[in-house]
N, C-alpha and C positions, 0 to 999 in steps of 0.2 A: 391792565395801564396804573403806572405808579400816582399814589393817591398827590404827589407834589404837582400833578397837572393843570390839580384845581386850583392851583395859589392866579394869585391877580395878573399876572405876569403871560397866561396861559389863558388863563378860563376866568370871564366878569359875570356870568352867572345875569340871566336878565340882556345879555347885547347878543338877538341870536348872530350881527355880521359878522362880530370876534370871533362867538364862540362855535358858529356853525364851522367857519372856516380853519380853528383849531384844532379846537377837543373831537367839533362832528367828524373832521377829515380824520383823525386819528382813528379814533372808535372805530370808523368806516373800513380803514385801513385794516385792526386787528379782526376784525371781524372777515374781513376777503382774504386772510390767509389761510382759511379752512377752505378757500375755494382756487388758493394759487398751485404751482407746478408740483408739490409734497401734497397738499390739503385734499386736490380733487382725488387720490389716493386712499383714502378714508370714507367709511360710512356716517352715516348719524350717533352710529354706537362707537365709534373711534376703532371698528376693525379696518384693515389697508384687505380695501376689497377693488374689486373693478363696479361702478356703480351708476356711469357713465354711458353712452353708445359709441361706439369707435369712431363716427364720423361726427360726434361732439369732441372728443379726444384731437382726431385731427384739426377739425376747425381751432379748439384751443390751442395745442401747438401752433398752426400758424399764423394765429395773432400775438402768440406770446414770440416768435420769431421776430417781428417787424419791434417789439420793445430789446430784444435781445440786438439786435441790428442799432438799433437809435442809441442803447449805452456805451456798447463797444465805439463807437465812437467819438464820444469826452474824451479828452486830450488832458492832462494838469501836465502843463509846461515846467512849473518850478518842480516839479519831480519824474517829470521824464516818462511821466507812464499815462497810458490809455487803461481805464477802467475798461471791466472783463464784467458785460452784459448778460452773460452766464451765471458768472458768482452772483449779483445781485439781483438776477430776474423774479424771484418772488417780494422779495422789499418792495422794487417798481413796479410791478404786479401792484403790491397795498395800495400804495402809492396814488400811482394813477384811479385806479377803482375807488379808492377813499374820499380823494377831493371831486371827483364827479360827483358819487354818492352826495357828499355832503352838500356841493353848488344846487343842485337838485330837490334836498330837502331847503336849503337857504330860497332859494328861486319860490317854493311852495307859500312860504313866509312871506317873500315881498309880494306874491300873487294876495295873500287874506290881510296885505296894510300890515303886517306884525311887523316891519322891518321902518324902523324911523333914522334914518341917514342925516347926522345935522352937518355933513359935509355941502359945503356947495363948489369945492374943486373935484370932488371925482362922487362919479358915478357908486349907488351902493354895489353894480361886479365887480368895480373897479377895485373899492375898498374889502369885497373880499378877498377879493385874491393877491392885494396889498397885504391885508392881514396874514393871509396863508405865508407869502413871503417871508415875513417877519418874524414866523417863528422858527425858522430854519438861520436867522444871522448867529454867524461865528465867526470865528479868525481859530484856524488849525496850523500849528507848526506843521515845517514838510516832514520832519520822523513821523505825528500824527497821520499825517494825510498819507504816506508815502506806504502805513504801517494800515491804515484801512482800506486805500485802494489793493492793496495787496492778498490779504487774511480777512477783508469780512466784507456778508453778505449787504451790510449796508454801505451806499455810496455817499459819496462826500456831498456835505448840506446843498450848496450850489447845485449841485446835479440833482438834487430831490427836487429844486423850485425849477430849473430851468426844463429839465425834462416831463414833469409833470405838467406844470403849465404851455409846454411848447403842444404838447398834446389836446390842450381842452378848447375846442373851436370857439367858447365865451372866453376865455381868456382876450383871446386875437382880437374878435369881434370888441370886446369892452375896451381893448386899448389901439382900434384900430391897426391891425400890426399888417404892415402889406404881406401880402401872398408871397412866398418863398421864402422869406427871412427866416433868421433864426429863429425865433418864437410865433414862428407862424408857416413851420412846414408843410408844402402843397401835400407832401403824405403824412398823417395824424397817425398815431398807436392808438389801439382803443381792445382791450379785451373785454371790460364788460360795459 
């Protein structure tokens, strides 16, 4: 991870709500790459080998197909392109799993009384998700966006927020999103 992530815009130190949503989800994201569609083919000593059973691999592929299909549906009208869900699969796996793990760790701290939110407008869960989303604030030029969609394994920032949050039941509950809405689809994708 880049050391720059320990700067105050991304990491506060001592603020679990802010730190777990941003840095915590990023750390978990990077760790989960060891279990993505490429990482799953390597053992603990980094030798390429099949270390999971065929039934586990079949289940993994079935669950990842949900993400592939979901991310293929994201359209960017400003450049007239759909995202390639196969191309971005490993990043989508890591984003979804990373946020899910960071949220679980955050909720453990909340239950232990170690999180003190000063907001009267938002719940602790809502602030966690808002903090995660604002970490991805960006302004992409059309040329950059087209290049990213066409050539990069990372999806555009807005999809890293919308796709990931729409797969989390906890997000839908925190913001009371109606079932069947864009941010609370009836079918959610979860691999980890």
